C-alpha positions as CSV (number, residue, x, y, z in Angstrom):
1,M,0.0,0.0,0.0
2,Q,1.4,3.4,-1.0
3,K,2.3,5.7,1.9
4,K,0.2,8.8,2.5
5,K,2.3,11.9,1.7
6,V,2.4,14.8,4.2
7,L,3.8,18.3,3.7
8,I,4.6,20.3,6.8
9,C,5.2,24.1,6.2
10,G,7.4,25.4,9.0
11,A,10.4,24.0,10.9
12,G,9.8,25.4,14.3
13,V,8.7,23.6,17.5
14,A,5.3,22.6,16.2
15,G,6.4,21.6,12.7
16,L,9.4,19.5,13.7
17,A,7.6,17.8,16.5
18,T,4.7,16.9,14.2
19,A,7.1,15.6,11.7
20,W,8.8,13.4,14.4
21,W,5.5,11.8,15.4
22,L,4.0,11.3,11.9
23,N,7.3,9.8,10.6
24,R,6.8,7.0,13.1
25,Q,3.4,6.1,11.6
26,N,4.8,5.0,8.2
27,L,3.8,8.2,6.6
28,D,5.9,9.9,3.9
29,V,6.7,13.2,5.6
30,E,8.5,16.3,4.2
31,V,9.2,19.6,5.9
32,V,9.9,22.9,4.2
33,E,11.1,26.1,5.9
34,K,11.0,29.4,4.0
35,Y,14.0,30.8,5.9
36,P,17.6,29.6,5.1
37,D,18.2,28.6,8.7
38,F,16.4,28.6,12.1
39,K,15.1,31.9,13.3
40,Q,17.4,33.3,16.0
41,N,14.8,34.2,18.6
42,G,16.9,34.1,21.8
43,Y,14.1,34.7,24.3
44,M,13.8,32.2,27.1
45,I,10.9,29.7,27.2
46,G,9.8,27.3,29.9
47,L,8.7,23.7,29.6
48,S,6.6,22.0,32.2
49,G,3.4,19.9,32.5
50,P,2.2,18.1,29.4
51,G,4.7,19.8,27.1
52,L,7.6,18.4,29.2
53,N,5.9,15.0,29.3
54,I,5.7,14.9,25.5
55,A,9.3,16.0,25.2
56,E,10.2,13.0,27.4
57,K,8.1,10.7,25.2
58,M,10.2,12.0,22.2
59,G,13.4,11.2,24.0
60,L,14.4,14.9,24.3
61,K,14.4,15.3,28.0
62,N,18.0,14.3,28.7
63,D,19.3,16.7,26.0
64,L,17.1,19.5,27.3
65,L,18.3,18.9,30.9
66,Q,21.8,19.6,29.8
67,Q,20.8,22.9,28.3
68,N,18.6,24.0,31.2
69,I,19.4,27.5,32.4
70,S,18.6,28.3,36.0
71,I,16.4,31.5,36.1
72,G,17.3,32.1,39.7
73,E,16.5,35.6,40.8
74,N,15.0,38.6,38.9
75,L,16.1,42.1,40.1
76,Y,13.8,44.9,39.3
77,I,15.4,48.4,38.8
78,S,13.8,51.8,38.1
79,K,15.0,54.0,35.3
80,T,17.0,56.0,37.8
81,G,18.8,52.9,39.0
82,K,16.9,52.4,42.3
83,H,16.5,48.7,43.3
84,L,12.7,48.2,43.6
85,H,12.3,44.5,44.5
86,R,13.5,41.0,43.8
87,L,11.8,37.8,42.8
88,N,13.5,34.5,43.6
89,Y,12.3,32.2,40.9
90,S,14.4,29.2,42.1
91,K,12.5,29.1,45.3
92,I,9.1,29.6,43.6
93,L,9.8,26.8,41.2
94,E,11.5,24.3,43.5
95,E,8.3,22.3,43.9
96,L,7.8,22.0,40.1
97,E,9.7,20.1,37.3
98,F,10.4,23.1,35.1
99,L,13.1,23.5,32.4
100,S,14.0,26.8,30.8
101,F,16.3,27.5,27.8
102,P,16.3,29.7,24.7
103,R,13.5,28.8,22.2
104,T,16.1,28.1,19.5
105,N,17.7,25.4,21.7
106,L,14.4,23.5,21.8
107,V,14.0,23.7,18.0
108,R,17.6,22.5,17.3
109,T,17.2,19.7,19.8
110,I,14.1,18.4,18.0
111,Y,15.9,18.9,14.7
112,N,18.8,16.8,15.8
113,H,16.4,14.0,16.7
114,T,14.6,14.3,13.3
115,K,17.1,15.3,10.5
116,D,18.4,11.8,9.8
117,D,14.9,10.3,9.3
118,L,13.1,12.6,6.9
119,P,13.8,15.4,4.4
120,I,13.9,19.0,5.8
121,T,14.4,21.7,3.2
122,F,15.4,25.2,4.2
123,G,15.0,28.2,1.9
124,E,11.9,26.6,0.3
125,K,8.3,27.8,0.3
126,A,5.0,26.4,-1.0
127,I,3.5,29.1,-3.2
128,S,0.6,27.5,-5.1
129,F,-2.0,24.8,-4.2
130,S,-4.4,22.9,-6.5
131,D,-6.9,20.4,-5.0
132,H,-7.6,17.3,-7.0
133,A,-10.8,15.2,-7.1
134,H,-9.1,12.2,-5.6
135,G,-8.3,14.1,-2.4
136,Q,-4.7,15.1,-2.9
137,T,-3.4,18.6,-3.3
138,E,-0.7,19.5,-5.8
139,V,1.8,22.0,-4.5
140,I,4.1,24.2,-6.5
141,F,7.2,25.4,-4.6
142,Q,9.3,28.5,-4.9
143,S,12.0,26.4,-6.5
144,G,9.7,25.4,-9.3
145,S,9.2,21.8,-8.2
146,R,5.7,20.2,-8.0
147,K,4.5,17.4,-5.7
148,S,1.1,16.1,-4.5
149,Y,0.2,15.5,-0.9
150,D,-2.6,13.8,1.1
151,L,-2.2,16.1,4.0
152,I,-0.8,19.7,4.3
153,I,0.1,21.1,7.8
154,G,0.7,24.7,8.4
155,A,3.2,25.1,11.3
156,D,4.6,28.4,10.0
157,G,4.0,30.6,13.0
158,I,1.7,33.5,14.1
159,H,1.9,35.1,10.6
160,S,1.1,31.8,8.8
161,D,1.1,32.0,5.0
162,L,-0.8,28.7,4.8
163,R,-3.5,29.9,7.2
164,S,-4.0,33.0,5.1
165,K,-4.3,30.9,1.9
166,F,-6.9,28.4,3.2
167,F,-8.7,29.9,6.2
168,G,-8.7,33.7,5.6
169,N,-6.9,36.9,6.2
170,E,-4.8,37.2,9.4
171,S,-6.9,40.2,10.5
172,Q,-9.8,37.8,11.1
173,F,-7.9,35.7,13.7
174,I,-5.3,38.0,15.4
175,H,-6.0,39.6,18.7
176,H,-3.5,42.2,19.8
177,M,-2.7,42.3,23.5
178,G,-1.7,46.0,23.7
179,Y,2.0,45.5,23.7
180,S,4.9,45.2,21.4
181,V,8.1,43.1,22.0
182,A,11.6,43.1,20.8
183,A,14.5,40.6,21.4
184,F,18.1,40.5,20.5
185,T,21.4,38.9,21.6
186,V,24.6,40.9,21.9
187,D,28.2,40.0,22.5
188,I,29.1,41.4,25.9
189,P,30.7,39.9,29.1
190,N,28.2,38.9,31.7
191,T,28.2,41.7,34.4
192,L,24.6,41.2,35.6
193,Q,24.1,41.5,39.3
194,T,21.8,38.4,39.3
195,E,20.4,35.9,36.8
196,F,17.8,38.3,35.4
197,V,17.7,42.1,35.6
198,S,14.6,44.1,34.6
199,Y,14.5,47.9,34.2
200,V,10.9,48.9,34.7
201,E,8.8,52.0,34.5
202,P,5.3,52.9,33.5
203,S,4.3,51.6,30.0
204,R,7.7,49.9,29.2
205,Q,10.3,47.5,30.5
206,S,13.6,45.9,29.4
207,Q,14.9,42.6,30.7
208,Y,18.3,41.0,30.4
209,Y,19.9,37.6,31.1
210,A,23.1,35.9,30.2
211,L,23.0,33.3,27.5
212,N,26.5,32.4,28.4
213,E,29.6,34.2,29.8
214,K,30.0,36.2,26.6
215,Q,26.5,36.8,25.4
216,L,23.5,38.7,26.7
217,V,19.9,38.5,25.7
218,A,17.6,41.5,25.8
219,I,13.8,41.4,25.8
220,L,12.0,44.8,25.5
221,C,8.3,45.2,26.0
222,W,6.2,48.4,25.8
223,Q,2.6,49.4,25.5
224,N,1.5,49.7,21.9
225,N,-1.6,48.8,20.0
226,N,-0.2,47.8,16.7
227,I,3.3,48.0,15.3
228,S,3.8,48.3,11.5
229,S,6.4,46.5,9.6
230,I,9.9,48.0,10.2
231,P,13.0,46.9,8.2
232,Q,15.7,45.0,10.1
233,N,18.3,47.8,9.5
234,S,15.9,50.4,11.1
235,R,14.9,48.5,14.2
236,A,17.6,49.7,16.5
237,E,16.8,53.3,15.8
238,Y,13.1,52.6,16.3
239,L,13.8,51.1,19.7
240,K,16.0,54.0,20.7
241,N,13.1,56.3,20.0
242,I,10.7,54.1,21.9
243,F,13.0,53.9,25.0
244,S,14.2,57.5,24.9
245,G,14.7,58.6,28.5
246,A,14.8,55.1,29.8
247,N,17.7,53.8,32.0
248,P,21.0,54.5,30.2
249,I,21.9,50.8,30.3
250,C,18.9,50.0,28.1
251,L,19.9,52.5,25.5
252,E,23.6,51.4,25.6
253,R,22.5,47.8,24.8
254,I,20.3,48.9,21.9
255,E,23.2,50.9,20.5
256,L,25.4,47.8,21.0
257,A,22.9,45.7,19.0
258,K,23.1,48.3,16.2
259,S,26.9,48.4,16.1
260,Q,27.1,44.6,16.1
261,Q,24.3,44.3,13.5
262,A,22.5,41.9,15.8
263,H,19.3,40.4,14.4
264,I,16.4,42.2,16.2
265,Y,13.1,40.3,16.6
266,L,10.2,42.8,16.6
267,D,6.5,42.1,16.6
268,N,3.2,42.8,18.3
269,M,2.3,40.7,21.3
270,A,-0.8,38.9,20.0
271,M,-2.9,35.7,20.1
272,I,-4.5,33.7,17.3
273,E,-8.1,32.7,17.8
274,M,-9.7,30.5,15.1
275,P,-13.1,28.9,15.0
276,Q,-11.6,25.7,13.5
277,W,-8.1,24.5,12.8
278,S,-8.7,22.2,9.9
279,Q,-10.4,22.3,6.5
280,G,-10.4,19.4,4.1
281,N,-6.9,18.0,4.0
282,K,-5.3,21.2,5.5
283,V,-4.7,21.8,9.2
284,V,-2.8,24.4,11.2
285,I,-0.9,23.8,14.4
286,G,1.1,25.7,17.1
287,D,1.2,29.5,16.8
288,A,-0.4,29.3,13.3
289,A,-3.5,27.9,14.9
290,Y,-3.6,29.0,18.6
291,C,-0.8,31.4,19.5
292,M,-1.3,32.3,23.1
293,S,1.3,35.2,23.3
294,L,4.5,35.3,25.4
295,L,2.3,35.9,28.4
296,S,0.8,32.4,28.5
297,G,3.9,30.5,29.7
298,Q,2.8,27.4,27.8
299,G,3.4,28.2,24.1
300,A,6.1,25.7,23.4
301,G,4.5,23.1,25.6
302,M,1.2,23.4,23.7
303,A,3.0,23.2,20.4
304,L,4.5,19.8,21.5
305,T,1.2,18.7,22.9
306,G,-0.7,19.6,19.7
307,A,1.9,17.7,17.6
308,Y,1.4,14.6,19.7
309,L,-2.5,14.8,19.6
310,L,-2.6,15.4,15.9
311,S,-0.4,12.4,15.2
312,E,-2.4,10.3,17.7
313,G,-5.7,11.4,16.1
314,I,-4.4,10.3,12.6
315,K,-3.2,7.0,14.0
316,R,-6.5,6.2,15.7
317,H,-9.0,7.7,13.2
318,G,-7.2,8.3,9.9
319,L,-7.9,11.4,7.7
320,P,-9.8,13.6,8.1
321,N,-11.3,12.4,11.4
322,G,-7.9,12.5,13.1
323,M,-7.8,16.3,12.7
324,V,-11.2,16.5,14.4
325,Y,-9.8,14.4,17.3
326,Y,-6.8,16.7,17.7
327,E,-9.0,19.8,17.9
328,N,-11.5,18.3,20.3
329,Q,-8.7,17.2,22.6
330,L,-6.8,20.4,22.7
331,R,-9.2,23.3,22.2
332,K,-10.5,23.5,25.8
333,S,-6.9,23.8,27.1
334,I,-6.1,26.5,24.6
335,L,-9.2,28.6,25.5
336,R,-8.3,28.4,29.2
337,L,-4.7,29.5,28.6
338,Q,-5.8,32.3,26.2
339,K,-8.2,33.6,28.9
340,R,-5.3,33.7,31.4
341,S,-3.2,35.6,28.9
342,R,-5.9,38.3,28.6
343,K,-6.0,38.7,32.4
344,I,-2.2,38.9,32.7
345,A,-2.1,41.5,29.8
346,S,-4.3,43.9,31.8
347,I,-1.6,44.2,34.6
348,F,1.6,43.1,32.8
349,I,3.1,46.6,32.5
350,P,1.2,49.3,34.4
351,K,0.4,52.3,32.2
352,T,0.1,55.0,34.8
353,H,2.6,56.2,37.4
354,Y,0.0,55.5,40.1
355,G,-0.5,51.9,38.8
356,F,3.3,51.4,38.7
357,W,3.7,52.8,42.2
358,L,0.9,50.6,43.5
359,R,2.4,47.4,42.0
360,N,5.8,48.1,43.5
361,L,4.3,48.9,46.9
362,S,2.4,45.6,46.8
363,M,5.6,43.7,45.9
364,K,7.4,45.3,48.8
365,L,4.7,44.8,51.4
366,I,3.7,41.2,50.7
367,P,6.0,38.8,52.5
368,E,8.4,36.8,50.2
369,N,6.9,33.5,51.1
370,L,3.4,34.6,50.3
371,L,4.5,36.2,47.1
372,G,6.3,33.0,46.2
373,R,3.1,31.0,46.9
374,Y,1.1,33.4,44.7
375,F,3.4,33.0,41.7
376,L,3.7,29.2,42.2
377,K,-0.1,28.9,42.3
378,N,-0.3,30.8,39.1
379,I,2.2,28.6,37.4
380,Q,0.5,25.5,38.7
381,S,-2.8,26.8,37.4
382,E,-1.3,27.3,34.0
383,I,-0.2,23.7,34.0
384,M,-3.6,22.5,35.2
385,D,-5.3,24.6,32.4
386,S,-3.0,23.0,29.9
387,E,-3.9,19.5,31.1
388,N,-7.5,19.7,32.1
389,G,-8.9,20.5,28.6
390,I,-7.2,17.4,27.2
391,Q,-10.0,14.9,27.8
392,E,-8.2,11.6,27.1
393,K,-4.9,10.9,28.7
394,N,-2.9,8.7,26.3
């Protein structure tokens, strides 16, 4: 019997994890990635709950343990240099199994467990699709090649091309959280006073942590309804304008990113909300289907979980019923986590000086052990929300 052919567009966490699982079902799987290499988004992600369980099923856990970065303590500093408060994450998380590392590390780890078993083509993009009466879809690629597939999976991120082609314009599904975010890595010796340092003020903040002894990662967030497309070579100047008057260290590191020609990730903080994730023999997964924003704390975990549930659905029920199974199993968890993201967004960066003062006062007055329990309870609730909507435990 001829193998079913599967095309996965996108070589991120969701795409590579889906490829890993489907390849073990005797399916003919191909992955294409439009970029020439992995995107260098150096921001830290956390893995816990079902996502970490799936990583263990895939045999990734030992590799990820070796790359785990202790997030220790976060020191909050005002724009004038005053130490406001500290959060000891190592104490907060000591009761949880929780791994943290740059997003790219997770992608490369999955890739290393996948690359020898199936074709992954970088610098390639599907540009045209033609459905045939027998159920397959012919795809024309940017390179000019043509192939037909039984299943096409869009795992190409929050700004998914495949979603736009088959489900509708991005504006129908994207929900802006009221913030923009930038991230970059610069070459500079580690001189941080603790594992994380955050410079905070009303409407904006910048956070820094050491990737290693010679590299520093910066994550900048600010209140903004919708950022337009800004060319890569203009982003440093744009950030200097946004953070004009901020703590001098913030501006120095933006200038360093400019002088080193560091790649600057820049986007709106947003969620994707779709009424359905599949249509015919096309399905979207990960951020392309249900991006929960950086505020959710479970984005990578839900990408891994979605990949597992989609493959499990296809194994149990075939096509197209397997895609219905995947959505039925996962949607409740996604809705819960997106609801949490909305709540967090309302207080993430206080807009007014009064709101900023009130948050800092609360952090000072609440005893450290009670504050730790509060944050631990929130993280545990995230994990429960990510688990409870998945009705069948496999």
